[in-house]
C-alpha angles and dihedrals in degrees: 000000000000122000125203138165121275087259103063147054117328110210136084108238126241121228093270090059135063116266119259117254127243117235105228145316110292122238124212088023114172107266110215089203090056107043096158136117091025096032119173114239122203111244118240088243093054115111124206123164090205093050090051088054099051097034089226111124092197096053115125105234098195116122121231120230134192120237089242091059092051092045088053093048093055095039089250092317095297118195093239089061093055113117102178147315134240143153094301094051135260129341118212132189111233143167121228110234089209099064106359092245117155111231144172113242120199115199118201110230105238091210095041134104102255118079148191094289093063089042090056094045090053090051092047099046098044090043092058100029120075129172134138089247097053120078114251120242108214096182152308145237125223097169111157106309091339116112119184136162121210113206134175108271114254104203097198098057122218131334087245089062090060099041109038129044093356112193117245116270091024114129113251119230112260122216096262092054091047091054092045092052091047091050094048095046091050090052090054089052091046091056091053093048104038109018100040116083111239095022118252122227106212094201096183107063112154140132096268091055093056106086124194126224128191112315090022093284107170127224128177114234140178107060099175092111096045118127133195108253128236118289134192114003093341115116100191147007117241115217142138114291110262132159141079125312111250094027101062119107109243097233089050093048091050102040109018090233108140125200139160088265088062087069092046088059089053091048089054090055090052091049090052091051087051093052100040104030088227124130121247086243122014117175091184091074132079117286096261093047104051097091109061097208092045089051093046099045097077092042092055089065092059114058093190087065096056093094087062091063095057116108108265087219088071087066091215093303103133134094111265096219090044089054094049091049094049093048090049089055091049088049093054092048095053096049109141090228107071093209089059094059119094124248111257093248092066089049087053092052093051098045095044089056091049092047090053091056102086111210115217111198090204093062128078097236134008120271116273094350094149096084105048110161123251120275112272111268121230113247117206128225100045 
């Protein structure tokens, strides 16, 4: 949940570590009080109980809570209820007294680096955007100077928790689960890019922002940096560079020109993390291996070295052709030239297929691996 500039540490910190730092105040941030001219329209497939009751498709469905209600839910924000800590502040597990629902409550650090603007954008985005692979916002609290967000509780934590620095005795992700998570995260991004109107650029895709529900069902979270994408004849949105080092697309980091392909690059980094088990940035490794993309690029050119890129924690239990295809998708996504990257819909097609091919470690080869789809092709102009 922490945001930092594209020149610093990459990982959201757990509760035993200091929170990450945000880069700087955004300019041209979406103002929820001024939705025009780029007003978010609810997609026809969007479901909202509140909207159906009012008949108003633009109705913001999030509930409002008092600070006292949320203090009660977290037993006065006790330490044992603390789930983690990031740039926004602390996240607590709570139980709403009104309906006995278990929730995650994110409390804005009043002395922190993130402000009301990001809080409002989060409320706006998650109130109007609904998809099985986006975390659900239940409500918010703007009581005095207190700012809190209430989400559905995701019992398995973040993808980062299961890939990096896994605690002893914790089960490692198998190949099938990794592909399921990758495909689901891609579907969430596809919804933002292709179904939302106007499109939404997520801008902060990373492992710590992919939360896992029961059955390792992934959902994108943390929308405070999201931007409405270009509309009409515009090819990009110009904005201050914000995001997380190691995940930022190079053209965005250099020019501040944000496009949908900026998100595709970030997704490619996440996919590489899923396949390799490595962090986007890992300063504990040798100089040439600290940046995941820089380490991977030479290996992409030699297929015989693909097996060296698989996470050692898989212990060789993965389909060879499935590994090649997944790495091919990742390689396309992290192309330096934005117009050479695929659109996210093509990535979804490839990863959905890979996720459907259940790998049985007891068999010699994965089921139906002979007919893998073609590598997604880059589409220009996005």
